DRENMI-87576 format. One record per atom (N, C-alpha, C): residue in one letter; x, y, z. Coordinates in steps of 0.2 Angstrom, whole numbers, plus 5000, padded with zeros to 4 digits. Atoms other than C-alpha are relative to their C-alpha. Last residue first. Layout:
BEGIN
AXYZ...
This chain:
BEGIN
D500649995004D524948244992D499650065003A500650044998A526648275000A499450014996M500649964999M528148344991M499449955002V500350014993V529648234994V499450045001A500450064999A530248204976A499849995007P500450035006P531648334975P499649945002D499750045004D532148414992D499649974994I500450065002I531248554999I500449964995T500050015007T532348675009T499549944998H500150065002H532248755026H500049994992V500250015007V532848915034V500049924999R499950085001R532948975052R499749994993V500650035003V533249165051V500149924999P499950045006P534649255061P499349974999A500150074998A534149405072A500149954994I499550014994I534849575067I500049935002R500450034995R534149585049R500449995006G500649964999G534749695035G499649985006R499849935001R535849565027R499450045002I500349975006I535149395033I500250075000G500049924999G536149285045G499850034993V499549965004V535749095043V499950085002C500149934999C534948975055C500550044996G499749964994G534948795050G499850075000L499449975002L534648715033L500450045005P499749944997P533248605039P500750024997R499350014997R532548475026R500350075003T499449955001T530748485021T500649975004Q499450024997Q529248375019Q500650044998I499450025005I527648455015I500549985004L500250045005L525948455024L500549994994D499750065001D526648505040D499849954995R500350054995R525448635044R500249934998T500250065004T525948735028T499749955004K500649995003K525948895039K499849944995R500550004994R527348835050R499350004997L500150074999L528448805034L499549995006T500350045006T528148975028T499949935002E500749985000E528649045045E499649974995D500350044995D530248945046D499250025000S499949984994S530749025029S499649955005L500649974997L530948945013L500150015007A499949984993A532448905002A499450035003I500649974996I532248814986I500250015007E500449965005E533648764973E499550045003V500750035002V535048714985V499650044995G499950055005G536948744987G499349974998K500150064997K536748835004K500149944994D499550014995D537448994998D500049935002K499450015004K536348994982K500649985005A500050065004A534848954992A500649994996V499950054995V535249095004V500149934997G499350004999G535349214989G500249955005V499750025007V533649174984V500749995001L500050085000L533149185003L500349974993R499450024997R533549375002R500149925000S499449985005S532149404990S500749985002A500050055005A530949315002A500550014995L499750064998L531649425016L499949944995N499249995000N531349585007N500349935002V499750005007V529549535003V500750005000V500150075002V529149485021V500250004993D499450044998D529949655027D499949934997G500050014993G528649755017G500649955001I499449974997I527949795000I500149985007A500050004993A526649704989A500750025003T499450034997T526249754972T499949995007Y500350054994Y524849824961Y500649965002S499750075000S525849964952S499749965005L500150044995L525150144949L500349934998R499850065002R525550294938R500049955007E499950005007E524750464938E500249934998T500650005003T523950464955T500149994992S500349935000S525550404962S499450004997G499849955005G526250234967G499750075001I499549964997I525650074976I500350054994N499749965006N524049994971N500550055003G500549965003G523849864985G500350044994V500150025007V524749754997V499450044997L500449955002L525649805013L499849994992A499749955004A526449645020A499450054998V500549945001V526049525034V500450054995G500149954995G527049365033G499550054998T500749984998T527649215023T500050055006N500149984993N529249185014N499350025001I500750004998I529849084999I500050035007G500149994993G531549094990G499350025001I500749984998I531849004973I500150025008R500049984993R533448974963R499450035003V500449954998V533348874947V500250025007R500449975005R534248744937R499650075002I500449954997I535648694949I499650034994E500250034993E536448524943E499550055003D500450065000D536448564924D499749985007H500649984997H537048744923H499549945001K499849984993K538848694919K499450025004P499850054996P538248604903P500150015008A499350015001A537248754897A500349945004I499849945005I535448794895I500749994998P499749944996P535048624903P500250054995A499350015001A533848504893A500350075003M499749975007M532148514900M500749995000A500250045005A531348404914A500250024993H499650065000H532448484927H499849954994M499349985002M531648654924M500549944999A500049985007A529948584925A500650024997D500150065003D530348494942D500050024992R499450035000R531048664949R499949934996I499549975005I529548754943I500649975000A500250015007A528348624950A500550044996A499850065002A529248624967A499949984993A499250005001A529148814968A500249934998A499849965006A527248804964A500850004999R500250045006R526948674977R500250034994C499550055000C527848784990C499949954994A499449985003A526748924985A500649955000R500049995007R525248824987R500650034997L500050075003L525648765004L500050014993A499350034999A525948945010A500149944997H499549975005H524349005002H500749985001D499450044999D523248885011D500550024995P499950024993P521749005014P500749965001V499850065002V521849094996V500249975007N499850044994N520849254997N500249934998G500550054998G520949354981G500249965006P500649974997P522049504978P499549965003A500249935002A523049434986A500050004992N500549974995N523249274996N499950074998W500650044999W524749214986W499650045005I500350004993I526149324979I499449965000A500750025000A527349304964A499850005007M500249994994M529049384959M499249985000V500749994999V529949324944V499850015007A500450024994A531749344941A499350014999D500150075001D532849364925D499649965005G499550035004G532649554925G499949924999I499449964998I531449584939I500649974996F499450035003F529749524932F500650055002K499649975005K528149574942K500649964998D500049934998D526749524953D500450044995V499349985002V526249354946V500050085001T500049945005T524749304956T500750034999G499649944998G524549134964G499950064995G500449944998G523149014962G500450065002E500150004993E524248854962E499650065002A500350074998A524048824943A499950005007H500750005001H524449014941H499649935002I500349964995I526148994949I499250014999A500050034993A526548844939A499750045005A500550055001A526048924922A500049965007I500749974999I526949084927I499549945000S500149984994S528548984930S499350035001L500150064996L528448884914L499950025007T500650035002T528349044904T499849945005L500649964997L529649134914L499449974998F500050004993F530948994911F499450045003R500350074999R530448974892R500049995008T500750005001T530649164890T499749935002L500349954995L532349164898L499249994999S499950044994S532949014887S499650045006P500550065000P532249094872P500049965006E500749984999E533149264877E499549944999V500250034994V534949184879V499250015001G500250075001G535349204861G499749975006A500750005001A535449394864A499749934999G500349945002G537149364871G499350004999F500450015006F537649184873F499750064997E499850055004E539149184884E499650004994E499449995003E538949354892E500249954995T500149945005T537149334894T500650014997L500350035006L537449154902L499950064995E499550035004E538649234914E499749974994T499549955002T537449364920T500549964995F500349975006F536049224921F500550054997G499449985005G537149124933G499750034994P499349994997P535649054942P500550014994L499550055003L533949084934L500750015003D499649975006D532749174945D500449944998A499750055004A531249134957A500450034994F499549975005F530549244971F500349944996L499650055003L528949184980L500550044995V499749975005V527949284993V500549954997T499450045001T526649215004T500350034994I499950035006I525349335011I500649965000D499550054999D524549395027D500149964993R500250075001R523749555022R500549955002L499550054997L523949745027L499749934999E500250024994E522949855015E500549955002G499950074999G523349965000G499749985007G500250024993G523150134993G500149935000P499550024995P523350234977P499749985006R499849944996R521750244966R500649975004P499450014996P521150134952P500250065004K499549955002K519350184947K500649985005L499749974995L518150034948L500650044998G500049935002G516949994934G500450045005G500349954995G516549834943G500050074998D500750034999D516949704929D499650055004V500550005005V518349804922V499349985002L500049935002L519349854938L499550004994P500549964996P518849684945P500050074998R500750025001R519649594930R499650045005V500349975005V521349694930V499249995000V500149934998V521949634947V499650044994E500449994994E521649454944E499950075003V500750005003V522349474926V499550005007P500450064998P523949524934P499350004998M500250014993M524649674925M499749935001F499549964996F525549714908F499850005008R499450035000R524649584898R500650035004A499950064995A523049644904A500649975000F499849974994F523349814894F500049945005A499349984999A523449724878A500250025007A499750065001A521749634880A500850025001L500050044993L521049794887L500449945000G499649974995G521549884871G500149975007S499350015002S520849754860S500550035004S499850074997S519249754870S500749994998M499950004992M519149944868M500249935002R499349974998R519449934849R500150005007K499450055003K518049804847K500750035002L500050054996L516849914858L500649954998A499749984994A517250064848A500149955005S499349995002S516749974832S500450025006S499750075000S515149924840S500750004998F499950034993F514850104845F500349935000H499449974997H515250164827H500149985007D499550045003D513850044821D500750035002L500050064997L512650114834L500649964997E499849994993E512950294829E500149935003T499349995000T512850244810T500350015007L499949934998L511150164812L500850015001L500249965005L511050004801L500150085002A500749984998A512149904812A499850054995P500349945004P513749804809P499350015002R500650025003R514349694823R499750054996H500449945002H516249714827H499349974997E499949985007E516949574837E499550054998V500349935002V517149534856V500250014992A500650015003A517549344859A499650064997D499950035006D519349374862D499449994996L499949955005L518949494876L500149974993E500050045006E518049374887E500250044994F499350005002F518449484902F500149954995R499750074998R516749434910R500749994997E500150004993E516249624909E500349935003I499549964997I516949634891I500049995008M499450045001M515849484886M500650045003H500050054995H514349574894H500749965000L499849974994L514749724884L500149955005Q499349995000Q514749624868Q500250035007E499650064999E513049554873E500850015000A500150024993A512349724876A500449945001L499549964996L512949774859L500049995007R499450035002R511949634851R500650045004S499950074997S510449684861S500749974998L499949994993L510649864856L500149945003P499349975000P510749814837P500250015008R499550055001R509149704840R500750035000A500050064995A508149834849A500549954998F499749994993F508649994840F500149945004L499449954999L508449994821L500350015007I499550005005I507549834817I500550055001R499750065000R506549814833R500650004995A499650014994A506149994835A500449945000F499449965001F505550004817F500550005006L499550035005L504449854819L500650044999I499750054997I503749924836I500549974995A499549974996A503350094829A500449945003T499549975004T502350014815T500650025004V499650055003V501449904827V500550034995A499650034996A501050054838A500449944997A499449964998A500550164825A500449965004L499650005005L499350034818L500650045001V499750065001V498649994835V500550004994A499550014995A498350174839A500449944999I499449955002I497450214823I500649985005G499750035007G496350054825G500650054999G499750064998G495950104844G500449984993I499349995001I495550284840I500449945001I499949965006I493650254838I500850014998F500050045006F493650104850F500150044994I499450045001I494350214864I499949964994L499549975004L493050354862L500649954998R500349995007R491650254868R500550034996E500050065004E492650194883E499850014993T499350015003T492950374889T500049944996N500049965007N491050394892N500750004997A500550035004A491050254905A500050044993D499750065004D492750314912D499549974995I499649975005I491950484916I500349944996D500449985006D490450394925D500550034994R500450055003R491550294936R499750024994A500049995008A492850434939A499649944997F500249935002F492750464958F499950014993T500449974995T492750294966T499850074998A500750005001A493350224950A499650035005R500249945004R495050294954R499349994998P500150025007P495250164968P499850064996I500749985002I495950244984I499949984992A500250035006A497450174993A499350014998T500750015002T498150275007T499949974993V500150025007V499950265014V499249994999L500750015001L500350355031L499949994993R500449975006R502250335033R499349985001W500750035001W503350295048W499750044994D500150005007D505250335047D499349974998E499550045004E505550385065E499950014992F499750054995F503950465072F500549964995P499549974995P503150625065P500349955005L500349994994L502250535050L500550025005K499650024994K502750545032K499750025006G499849954996G501450545018G500449985006S499550014995S501150425004S500250065004S499749944998S499750414991S500449995007V499650024994V499250264981V500450065002F499549954998F497950304968F500349985007I500049984993I497250144961I500550055001P499549954997P496850114942P499950025008G499849955005G495649964939G500650045003L500349944998L494849874954L500250064995A500750004996A495149694950A499750065001K500650035004K496449704936K499449995004S500350064996S497449834946S499549974995A500550045004A498549974938A499849945004V499950075001V499450084950V499549974997L500650045003L499350274950L500349934998T499950045005T500650354962T499449964997R500650045002R500550494974R500249964993S500050035006S501950584984S499449964998G500649975004G501550694999G500049974993D500650004996D503250665007D499550034995P500049944996P504650614995P499350005003K500449955004K504850434989K499950065005E499649955003E506350344997E499650054996P499849954995P505250245009P500450064997S499350004999S504350164995S500250055005A499749974994A502550114992A500750005001A499849935001A502050084974A500350035006M499749985006M501949904972M500350075000A499450035000A501549854990A500450024994V499549974996V500249984990V500749975000A499849945003A499449914975A500550045004A499550025006A499449734982A500250074997A499450014997A498649804998A500549984995L499849934997L497249884988L500749995003A499749965006A497049724977A500350075003D500049934998D496749614992D500450044995S500649975002S496449444983S499950085002A500049985007A498249394985A499450044997A500350055005A498049395003A500150034993F500750005002F499149505013F499849954995D500450054996D500849445020D499250004998K500050075004K501849535006K499649955004L500449995005L501349705015L499949934996H499749975006H502149645031H499550014994A499349984998A501749595049A500350044994V499650035006V499849585047V500750035001M499349985000M499049605064M500449974995G499650034995G497149595061G500750035000D499350025002D496549635044D500449975005S500050075002S494749625049S500749984998P499950044994P494949795058P500149924998E500550065001E495149875041E500249965007S500649974999S496050055043S499449945000T500449985006T497749975044T499350025002A500749994999A499149965057A499650014993L500249994993L500949935059L499350005002V500749974999V501349855042V499950015008A500350034994A503249835039A499350035001N500750015001N503549915022N499749955005D500150065004D505449905024D499349974999R499450015005R505450035037R499849934997A499349994997A503750065045A500549994995L499450055001L502050075037L500650035003V499449974997V500350145043V500649954999F499550044997F499050095030F500550045004A499449964998A497450175024A500449955004K499750034994K496050085014K500650045001S499349985000S494850135000S500249975007G499650055004G493150044995G500850025000E500350075000E492050195001E500549964995P500550015005P493050355004P499849925000M499750025006M493950365021M499549994994K500550005005K493250455035K500349994993L499949955005L494550405048L499450004995G500549945000G493950315063G500150054995G500750035001G494750145058G499550065001L500150015008L496450235056L499349984999I500049935003I496350305074I499949994993A500749974998A495850125081A500050074997S500550035004S497350055072S499350035001L500049975006L498450175081L499549974995R500249935000R497850125097R500050034994H500750005001H498149945093H499650075000L500249985007L499949995091L499249994999S500250065004S500149995110S499850024993V500749995003V501050145117V499849944996A500250035007A502550115128A499350014999V500849995000V503450205142V499849984993M500350015007M505250155147M499250015001V500749995000V506450205161V499749994993V500349975006V508250145160V499250005001G500550055005G509350095174G499750044995E500550034996E510350175189E499649954996F500650035004F511950225180F499549965004H500150084999H513050325192H499449984996G499650035005G513550505186G500049925001F499349994999F512750585201F500549964996V500049964994V511150495198V500750015002E499350004996E510950425181E499950055006V500049964993V509350375173V500649995003K499550024995K509350335154K499950045006K499649954998K507750365144K500549975006S499650024994S506650255134S500550055002V499549954999V505250285122V500349985007V499849994993V504250135116V500550065000I499549955001I503150105101I500250025007A500049944997A502149945103A500650044998P499749945004P501849775097P499850075003E500549944999E501249655111E500450064996F500149975006F501949475110F499550065001G500050035006G502449425128G499950044994N500550045000N501949495145N499949964993P500050054995P503649575148P499449955000L500049974993L503649655131L499949955005I500050044994I504049585114I500150045006N500650055001N503549675097N499949965007V499950064996V504549835100V499449954999L500650045001L504749985089L500249935003S499950075003S506050105096S499349974999W500750035002W506150285102W500249944996A499950055005A507650345112A499449974998P500550055000P507550505123P500149964993E500749975001E509250595122E499549945000A500149954995A510950545129A499350034999S500249945003S510850375120S499950065006T499549985004T511750215125T499950074997R499449994996R510650165139R500650034997G500049954994G509050205131G500650015003L499949935002L509550115115L499950055005R499449995003R509949955124R500150074997Y499550004995Y508449955135Y500750024997W500149944996W507149995121W500650015006P499749935004P507949875109P499950065005S500549975003S507649725122S500350074997G500050035006G509049605127G499550044995E499449985004E509449705142E500049984993P500049935003P507649695148P500650024996V499449964998V507749505149V500050074997Y499949935003Y506049415148Y500650035003V499450005003V506149225153V500250074997S500049965006S504849235166S500749994997E499349995002E504349125181E499950044993A499850055005A502749125191A500750024998N499350015000N501849215206N500249954994L499850065003L500149285204L500750005000R499350015001R499349415216R500249934997N499750064999N497549465216N500750004999E500450055001E496249605217E500349935001F499650065001F496949755224F499649944999F500150054995F495649895221F500549944999I500050075003I495950055212I500049965006D499550044997D495350235216D500149944996G499549964996G494250375211G500549975003P500149935000P492750265206P500550035004I500749984997I493450085206I500050084999P500249934998P494850015195P499450015003K500649985004K495349835197K499850075002Y500449954996Y497149795202Y499450014995L500649985004L498149635198L499650055004D500649974995D499849615206D499550034995R500549965003R501049505195R499450025005R500649984996R502649435202R499550054996L500549955002L503949345191L499450015005P500750004996P505449255197P499650064997R500049954995R506749235183R499450005004P500649965000P507049075173P500050055006K500550034995K508949025173K499350044999S500350065003S510049055157S499549975005L500050005008L511149185167L499749934998P499350015004P510849185186P499849994993A499950085000A509149255192A500749994996W499450025002W508549435197W500149925000G499450004995G506749475199G500749984996I499550055001I505449525187I500650005004E499350004997E504049635194E500449944998V499550065002V502449665185V500750025002M499349984998M501049785192M500449934999E499550054997E499449745183E500650035001I499349984999I498049865179I500449955003E499650014994E496249825174E500750024999G500049954996G495349905159G500349995007D500650004996D494949745150D499950065005P500649985005P496349785137P499350005004L500350065003L497649775152L499450024995A500749995001A498649935157A499749944995H500350025006H500349875163H499350015000A500749994999A501449955177A499749994993G500449965004G503249905177G499349995001F500649984997F504749835186F499650044996F500449965003F506249745179F499350015004R500749994998R507749665185R499650044996G500550045003G509249625174G499350005003D499950074999D510649685185D499549964997P499450035003P510649855177P500249935001F499450004995F508849885182F500649984996G499650065000G507449905169G500750025004F499349984999F506050025173F500449945000G499650044997G504250025167G500750025001I499549964997I502750115161I500449965004W499550024995W501650015149W500450065003A500250074998A500050035139A500549985005I499450044998I500050225138I499849935002A499750035006A498550295128A500649965001P500350075003P497450305143P500449984994Q499950005007Q498650435152Q499749934996E500149935003E498150485169E500050004993R500849985000R497850305175R499950074997L500350055005L499650255169L499250025000L499949985007L500450405178L499649964995S500349935001S499650375195S500150024992L500750015000L500050185194L499650074998F500250035006F501850215190F499350004999L499949955006L502050345204L499849974994F500549945000F501150235217F500150044994E500650035002E502250075212E499450065000R499950015007R503850175214R499349984997K500149935003K503250245231K500149994992V500649974999V502950065237V499950074997E500550045003E504449975229E499350045001D500549994995D505850095234D499349984997D500150064996D507150015223D499550015005P500350055004P507050155210P499949945004R499450045003R507350285223R499649944996I500250074999I505950415225I500649964997A500650004997A506250605227A499849935002G500050044994G508050575223G499450005004Q500149954994Q508050715210Q500149965007F499449965000F508650585196F500050055006F499550044998F507250465201F500750045000V500150024993V505950595200V500549965003S499949944995S506650675185S499949985007R499249995000R506750505175R500250055005V499750064996V504950465180V500750015001I500249994993I504350635174I500349955005E499649954997E505350625158E499850015008A499350034999A504550455154A500550055003S500050054995S502850535156S500749975002S500049964993S503350685146S499949955006S499449974999S503850575131S500050035007V499650054998V502250475132V500750025002L500150034994L501250625132L500449955003A499849954996A502150705117A499849985008L499350014999L501950535108L500350065005N499850064996N500150535111N500750005001S500249994993S499950715105S500149945004S499649954996S501050685090S499850015007L499450044998L500050525085L500550055004E500150054994E498450615086E500649975002N500249964994N499050765076N499949955005R499449974997R499950655063R499850045006V499650054997V498450535061V500650045003A500450034994A497250685058A500449955003A499949954995A498550775046A499649975007T499450004997T498750615036T500150055006S499950064996S496950595034S500750005003Q500450004994Q496650775029Q500149945004A499849944995A498050785017A499650005006D499450034997D497550615009D500350055005L500250054995L495750675006L500749985004S500349974995S496450834998S499849955006A499549964996A497650744987A499750035006V499650054996V496250624982V500550035004V500550024994V495150774977V500449955004T500149954995T496550854967T499649985006E499450004995E497050684959E499950065005I500050064995I495250674953I500650005004N500549984995N495350854945N499949945005R499749954996R496950804936R499550025006S499550044995S496150644930S500350055005A500450044995A494750744922A500449975005T500349954996T495950864914T499649975005R499549984995R496950714908R499750065004Y499950054995Y495450634900Y500550035005W500650004995W494950794891W500149955005V500049934996V496750824884V499450005005L499550004995L496850634879L500050075004H500150054995H495250634870H500550005006V500549974996V495650794861V499849955005L499749944996L497350724855L499450035005A500150014993A496650554850A500250065004A500750014998A496350604832A499949995008T500349944998T498150654831T499350005002S500450004993S498650474832S499850075002L500650045001L499250464813L499650005007V500549965003V500450614816V499349965000A500449984994A501450494828A499450054997L500550054999L502050404812L499550035006L500550005006L502950564807L499549955001L500449944998L503850564824L499450014995L500550024994L504450384821L499650065002A500550045003A505150444804A499549985005T500549965004T506050594812T499449954997V500449974995V506850474825V499550044996A500550064997A507550364811A499550035005R500550015005R508250524802R499549955003G500549945001G509050584818G499549984995M500550014995M509850404821M499550065000K499949964994K510750424805K499449995005I500549964999I510550274793I500150045006R500149984993R512050184786R499450055000P500449944999P512250084770P499850015007F500750014998F513649954771F499650065001T500549975005T515150014761T499349985002R499849935001R516449984775R499550044995A500249954995A515649834781A500150074999N499549984996N515749744765N499850055005M499849945001M514149664759M500650025004
């Protein structure tokens, strides 16, 4: 059937037909209203539990972080006021031990010196305290390590043992040191490696300066095990779980002690349905207090709720199975499902059939057409008739658009047009400095040929430009513009071409050889068939012009010199003239003959010029 008389159906009528089919599911309305009311009540309960859990963790974490921050400020102030010097070992040790014993949540209090030394007090899991000092050593050499172990006794501590060893820990390589040194405010960081090895913790660090002189960075750390203990103490519903997540869903702690230290949600076992639900729903971009219902084969629907915590981008995420609150409701709901199942299946099948015929298939064909345009395969785009008038018009518009783009591409380099179409980029004035090679090629004596042949010279010009474009494209160049009987081409823009100078020389030789392979335009134009100038250097490349009209081109001295070299080729009686810079960039992969130094109009210093004689191009 002819496309112009093909029957069309308006999208509005098709949507009306689908809405009429929805009437068949009216029997399910009461069930849905009742079910939604029950679900809303369940969500209210879950929201209340989430709010309580988040508030408990937030308060505990805020308290700990406030103590950590104040301890770091105490040490910084003591050093800043000069009450204790960082190098005063005895007083420094007494200060660190006192603060560590007063704050059970703190795992480390330390100080990193600018020369790489480190001193710190560390609370061990068994209740003992160790003083750790890492000395200076040359780069890449192990550093001396001293560990003094203290055992707490009522009202005091007792020195127990001293251990000497070596350490590879370098404070300057740790995030807490780098952030503390460069930040004017207290810097918080998540650290996995501390002086004693793998010990995940949150660390606050502050820069210590005395009269403008940088003394070092003080650090105070809180172990993440403390956070796990807080989660484990929450009164969570049976069968649920809580997570504390950092950026990119890194797991800092969970409410299940059996989980141990799991680095990421993806590292949980596949059988852990709660962790899988959190991995599907948790996202740093979701707003504070968001809740998502995730389907699970093992546990049924699971409520996943997320709330922000007052540190960096940490989130408290809880996973509570819906069945925990709605087991009886779901049992009664199942009886109604069978009643409306047949109606729902009938409506669904009918809707699918209509959707496939009216929407899915035509839209799929249109998507294929759009992909062809993205790949700039414009000749393959064709009009695909569709039942819906709007989609049929859309297909026609795509065909017209592809025809317009195909015509548009003839006026610009395809390498420039394709990124605009593929990426939907909006062309704007602007450019960048790039190292490029520029080639100018024109027909010698074209003015005389025009006077001699008149309009009859056009086939010869077209033949010259056609073979020139072919040679340029074969070597990865971009045809910039036509200037009368001349063509300008550039290499290494817009795409990267590492050996651009060599490729430009090859293209020049190919143009010359192609011109000599054809009959001369006129007998007196037999010996010299083409004039080519090549230069390499830095130019401004990009969309040059105004907001109303742009031209992708290159401008600068390198372009001007390449154009002048065409005249040098004429003066020297050769067909190809290239600059010394272009020859240098070819890395001696071509054989040339020097033409000496020549003066160029507009340049103070003479330019050394070379030529490529026939049959001397290297492989």
